[in-house]
N, C-alpha and C positions, 0 to 999 in steps of 0.2 A: 327698551328704547329701539324704535324701528331703525333699520339701515337708511342711509341717506341715498336718495335716487338721483342719478345723474340727469341734468336736463338735456332733452335732445334739440338740436338745431340744424341749421344747414350744413351740408358736407359731412365729414367724418364724425361719427358720434363721439362725444367726450368720453364715454365709457370705454369705447375701444382704445383710444389714445392711452388712458390711464392703465387699463387691465392688460394691454399688449406690451408695456414697457418692462424691461428687466430690472428697473429700479423700484426698490420699496416705495410705496406711497400710502400715507395714512391721513385721515381727516379726524381732527379732535374737536371736542366742543370746549366751552370755556372752563370746564373742570378737567380737562385733559382725559375726558372718556372717549373711547373710540366711536365714531360715527360710521367709519369705512376703512377696510384695508384692502389693498389690491392683491392679486395672485402671487406677486413677487414676494411680498412680506409673508404670505401665508406659507409659502414654499421654504422661506429662510427660517422660519419659526418652528415649522412642523405642526402647527395647530390650525384648525378650521376658522374660517373668517367670523363665524357665529361665536367663537370662544372670546373674541375681542370686543364685540359690539356691547356698548354701555359700560365698559369696564376700563379702568386705567391700565398702563403697561405693567406697574408693579403688582397688580392683582392677577394678571394673566401670566407674566413671566418675572417672578420675583428674583430670578438670578441675572436679569438684564438691568443695568443702572444707566439712568439718563438724568441730566441736570435739569430737573422740572422748573427750577427758578428762572433758568434763561427762556423757557416757553411762555411762562407768565409775563415776562417783560415784553416779549413780541405781542402779546394780547394787550398789554397796557399801551404802548406807544406805537405799534404798527410797523416797527422797523424789523425786516427780516434779520435773523441770526442763525449761526451755525451752532450745532451741538453734537457731542459725541455719546454714542450708545455702545456700551461694552458690557461683555459678560457671556453667558451660555443660554442657549435655547433649548428646545426638545430635539433639535437635530445635532447629533454628535459631530464634532469636528476634529481632524487631526491636529488643528492649530490651537486647541484648547480655548483659550479666551478669544471671542470674536469681537470685531471692531467695526462699527458703522460711523460714517460721518454724514450728518443730515442738515438741511437747511429748512428752517420753518418760516412760513408767511402767514400773516393774518388775512382772512378772507371773509366776505359777508355772503352767507348762504341762507336766504329767507326760506322758512320762517324762523330760522335759528339765530341765536345771537352771534357775535363775532366768533369765528372758529379759526382753527389753525390747520394748515396744509403742511405735511412734512414729506420732504423727498430725499432719500438717502442713497448712499453707495457703500458697499462692503469693502473695507481696506485692511481686513485681516491679514492678507498675504503680504501686502506692503508693510504693515506693522511688524509681521514676523521678519520680514526681510531687513528692515531697519534694526530690529532687535538682534538679529544674527550678526549684522554688520557691526553693531556696537560691541557685541560679544567677541567678535573676532578682532577688532581694534584693541580691546582690553587684553586679550590673550596675547597678541603681538607686542603690546606694551609690557606685559609681564615677562614675556621671553626676552625682550630687549634688556630689561632691567636685569634679568637673570645672567645675560651674557657679560655684563659689566661687573656683576658682584659674585659670580661663582666661577672659581678656576683662575683667579688672579695671580696665583702662585704655582709652582710645580712641587708643592708640598702636599701630601695625601692628607694629613690631619687638618691642615688649613682648608683644602678644598672641601672636604666633608663637612667641616663646621660652617663654612660659607654656604653650602647647600642646605643644611639643616636650618640655619638662621633665616634663609630666604623663603623656605617652605612654610615655616611657623614664624609670624603668623599670616603670611600671604594667602596660603591655601589650607591650612590646618591649625589646630590648637597646639599640636605636639608633633615633632618629627624626630626620627632617629635614623641613622645611616649605619649600615653593617657592610663590611668588605670580605668578599671571598678569600678565605686564607689558604694559599697554596704551599707555603713554606711552614713546615712544623719543626724548624730547628729550635731546640730548647724546651720542647713541649711534646708530650706523647701524641701521635696522631689521633684523629677522631675514630670512633667505632666504625666498623664496616658498614657502608651504606649511608653514613651520615656526611653531612657537608658543614664544614666549618666556617662560621662567620666571625670576623673580628669586629667587636663594638667599637666603633670609632667616635662618633660625635652624635649629639642630639641637641634638640632646642624645645623648650617648654616655657610657658608664661610663669611669672612668680607665684609660688605656691605649688607648682607642680613639678618642680625640679627633681623631687624625690622619686617620681615615677621613672625618670631616665635611669636612675641608678638601680632600681628594683626590677624593672620589667625584664631585664635580660638575664637576671639571676647573677649570682656571684662569678668572679673571675673575668678575664678580658674577652672570652670567647663564648660563642653560642654553637653547639653542635646540633644541626638541624636534621631530623630524620625525615625520610619519605613520607608523604601523606598529609604534612601540614601546609597550610597556605602559603607561607614563605617559601618552602622548597618547591612547591608546585609552580609558583610565580617564577622562580629562578630557572626551573627546568623548561617550562613552557615559553617563557620569554613575555608573558602577558600579565597585566594587573590582576590582583584579587580584590574585590570589593565586599565589604561587610557593613551595609548600612543598617542602623538600628538593630544591632546584632544581639542575638540571644547569647546565653552563657555557652551553649553548645557550639555556636558559630565562632565565639571568641576563642574557644579550645581548639579550633582548627588553625589558629594563628599562633598560639602559644603552646599547645600540646601539654599545657601544665595548669591545673585547676587553681594553684595558688596565684599565678600570674592573671588569670582571668579576674580573680578578686582584686588584684592590684588595679586593673583597668577600671573595674566598677567603682572602687573607692575614689579614683580620680574623676569620675564622671564620663568617661569615655563611652560614647554610645556608637560610633561609627569608626571603622578602620579601612585603610586602603594600603595595599602592599604593592609597590611598583618596583620591577626589576631594573637594575642597571646593566644593560647589555650593549656590548660594542663588538663589531665584527662577529656576530653571532655567539659570543662568549659572555657569560655573566661575570661581572666584575664586583657586583655588590647589589644591595636592596634597600629601599627606603620604606619605612613604616610610618604612615601618617594617621593621626586620630583627631576626631573632632568630639568636643565635650559639651556639656551644659546646653545652652540655648543655641549653639552653632547648628546650622541646617546640615542635613546629611550630604555626603557627596553626590553631585548630579554628572550628567554625561559630559558638560563642558569642563567641569573640574577634571574628570578623567582624561579628556583630550589634552587639556593643558599640562597635567602632571606627566603624562607620557612624553610630551615633547620636551619638557623640563629634564626628565630622566634620561632621555636619549643624549641631550647635550652634556648633562652632568657625567655621564658614563664615560664620554670621550675625554673630559677634563681629569677624572679620577684615574682612568687608565693611562693617560699620558703622564699624570704625576707619579704613578706606580712604576711605570717603565723608566722614566728618568731617575727615580730614586734608586731603582735597581742598578741602572747604569752608573749612577753616581758612586754607589757603594762599591761596585767593582773597580771603577777608576781611582777612587780615592784609596781602596786598599792596595792597588797596584802602585800607585804613586807613593804612598807611604812606605811600602816595601822598598821601593828603589831609593828613596830619599833617606831610609834609615841606615843606609850602608854606604856613606860616603867614605872614600879612602882615608886612612889615617895620614895626616900631614906630617911634615918633618918635625921631630921632636921639639925644635925650637920655635915652633909656631902653634899658637892656641886658636882653636876654631869652635865656634857655637853657631847653631842654625835653628830656624823655626820654618814651618810651613803651616799656613792657615788657610783653609778653603773658604771661599766666599760665603758670607752669612746671607745673601740675598738671592743665591741661585743654588740649585742642587747639582749643578754640573760643574766638575772640576776642570781645571785647565792643564796646560803643558809646562807649568814652572818647574824648574829644577836647579839644583846647586851641587857643587862637588869640590873636593879638596884632592890634589894629586901630588904626592912627594916627587920631587925632581933631583937630579944630581947637584952637588954642591951645597947642600943644606937648604935648597930653595923649595918653595911649595906653590903649586899653581892653584889658584882658587877661581872657580867657575860660577857664574850665575847666568841661567839661560830662560828663554821663555819661547815655546813652540806656539805658533798662532792657531787659535781655535780652542775648543772646549770639548770635554766628553772623554768617552774611553778611547777614541781613535788618537786624540791628541796625547793622552797619557801614554799610549803605546809608542807614538812617534817620538815622544820625549826620551823613552827609554833607548830607542834606536840611536838618537842623536847623542845621548849621554855615552853610550858604549863607544860610539865611533870617535868622539872627541877624546875619550880616554886612550884609545889606540894611537891616535895621532899625536897626543901629548907626550908619549914616551920617547919620542925623537929628542926632546929637550931642546928645541929651537926656541926662538923668540916668540912672544905672544902675538905679534902681527903675522909671522909666518904660520903659526899654528891656526890662526883664524883663516888665513888665505887658503891653506890646505883643507880645513874643514869646510869651507864654502865650496871649494871645487869638488870635492868628493860628494857632498850632498847633492849638488846641481847634476853631477854625472850619474849618481845612482837613481836620480829621477824622483826623489821623495818629494811629495806634493805639498808640504807644508813649509813655509818660511819660518825662521826662528831668529829672535835677537839673542845676542850672547855677549858677555863681558868677561874678559880673561884678566887675571892680575897675578903676577908672580911676586911673592914676598921673599926678600933675600935678607935674612937677619945678619949675615956676615957684612954685607955692604951697607945695610940699614936703609934699604930703598925698596920701593914698590914699583914695578912696571906694569902698566895696564894697556889694553886695546879694546875697542868696542865695535861690534857689529850691530849697529842700530839700537844698542841697549842704552838705558838711562845711566847717567854718570855715577860713578861711586862717590862715597863721602868718607871723610876721615873725622874721627873724634879725637881731638887733642887732649893731652893730659890735663889742661885746665877745664875741660868740659864743654868747650865750644866745638861747633860742627861746621866743617868747610867742605863744600861740593867741589870735586875735581871735574871741571868742564873739559874733558879730553875729546879729541876728534872722534866723531862716530861715522864708521863706514857703513856700507849697505848690509842688510840682514843676511843670515846665512841661507843658502839655497838660490841665491840670484846668479851665482857664477861670476860676479863682477870683480870680487877682490877689492884690493886697494885699502889696507888697514894701517894706521899709524900708531907706534907705541908712544907712551906718555909715562915719563918716570918722575916720582916724587919721593922726598925724603921722608922716611918713616922713623921719627925718633922714638926711643924707648917710651912706652906708655901710650903711644898713639894707636888707635883701633881703626881698622879699615872696614867699611860697611857697604856690602853689595846687596841689592834688592831687586824685586821686580816691580812692574808699574802699579800692581794692586795696592802697594804700601802708600802711594802718594796720589794715585789718580782719584779726582773728585769730580762729579758730574757738575758741568757748567764752569769749570776752572781750568784755565790753560795748564798743561802738564808742566811747562818750565816754571810757572809760578809756584805750583805745588812743590816742585823739587827745591826751588830757591827757599821755601818756607821751612826746609830742614834746618837751615842755617840759623833760624831764630830760637831753636831749641837749645837747651842746656842739659847735659847729662853727667852723672857721676862716672868718671873715667876709670876708677879704680874698682875693685871688687870683681867677683866672677863674671865671665862674659854672658852666661844664661841670665843672670840677674840684670844685666845691662840690656839685653834683648827685651826682657819682659817690661822693664820701665820705659824702653823706647817705644814699644808698641802700645802700652797703656797711654802715653802721652800723645800719640798720633791718632789713635782711634777715636772716631766720632760716630758711634753706631756701628753697624755691620760694615765690613769692607765690601765694596762693590765688586771686587775681583779677587782671585786668589792672591795670596801674599807669601813670597819666599824671601828670606832675609839670612844673610851670612855675615858674621862678625869675625875678624881675625886680628891678632896682635902677636908681637914677638913675646915669647915667654921670658919672665924674669929669671935670670941665671940661678937665683936662690931656690927656685921651685924644684 
């Protein structure tokens, strides 16, 4: 088929107009065979014009796709239409798939039947930009979702499980998290040159759970030698990628042929190891696997997983540090509270301390019993403001100071006044609430005074509870003083109950309402005090306590005991 010749006319020749433009232009006959292609289309495709003449696009460039049905509609009704051409040509492109947007018009070019003229513009870069923008939006959405689902608590086990559950199935078919173990208490240390990982949590679809149990081998730890991918990733701080891995490549991750067979049996074909690094220090590692029909990991997956790993490392490291602090503070607090002074023999005392079930940080709650002259016993319940190790240390200071002041044997109001004055004078930077109560078995009375603390309650012999709404002065450490004593009759069989706010405080409920609710309870007043406290706590508990709970029960001993 001969090439179509441009007609010449007055002014600038039509050929010069068409061949001088940077936009690809083609002329097609009624069977969509090429009559003409301009130099711009020749340059874009990498083929000479003669390769197109008399042939369709599919015959010349089979990797380019065009909606030919749209072109036949233009020939039929003469209405111009847009069409998209996509694929690859003989010219390689860093963009991979190329994209053109073209407009086709019906034209009459004697002696030909109706023909088509197509004028296009390449929009590959714009399409790539839009695709990259969409990928970035998806990545940001994924990171935002991770921020709300990973690290919701300060518990290491929970945080690692949240991370594994988020990664699989969002970015992998299988995910496992290991934490670098630095404390070898209760277990022999790893061999020289090995790094110990504690197997924490994993996530896999139904039918693959067995993989999580077997891939790390027996025991709670994995000792990782140098030279394997996991160790290299931790030491370098960079991820390791094994797409469509061979058995030899799998063994760089597992260092164990048996575990390679386990991966194969599960259908895993690609692995990605991402280190969990914070402040330049490895805290753990994530192992991700894709199986079956899932695509191998690509560059976008790698960028997203690295960003997730950075955020997760901060959450896990925070959980580990808070857990360590919690353990230290709890051990200190228990050590201090396990040794209250022995009360006067005529007074029976039982205590409980319960750390919060929703926080890994302990508070500054404390209690004490101090024998005084004249068969009297001073009972103490206090709460230092704040949480954590520093609050526990401050609690020990306050407790020791109060013990020293109490030896003077003055009234509870004067003890609180001196306690407040000395704390303020020493410059201790934490306020504390405190309740003092002196039980006097000989007089059958109890005299109490409060420094901003919740009121005590008494359990009568019949099983009813009454809250003693005594005047509450300012907290300890303000230096304001001004505490008033309150005396109540303590008949035989009556039990005094002192507690901290964690016992009654409930989110969304006024604290006074919660305290009054104590009076709706009925408890067995006889029997051991330890049993009474267990029953009391069981009836009050509604899930985990939101704050630490300290409680002290005291009553006059029966003379027959």
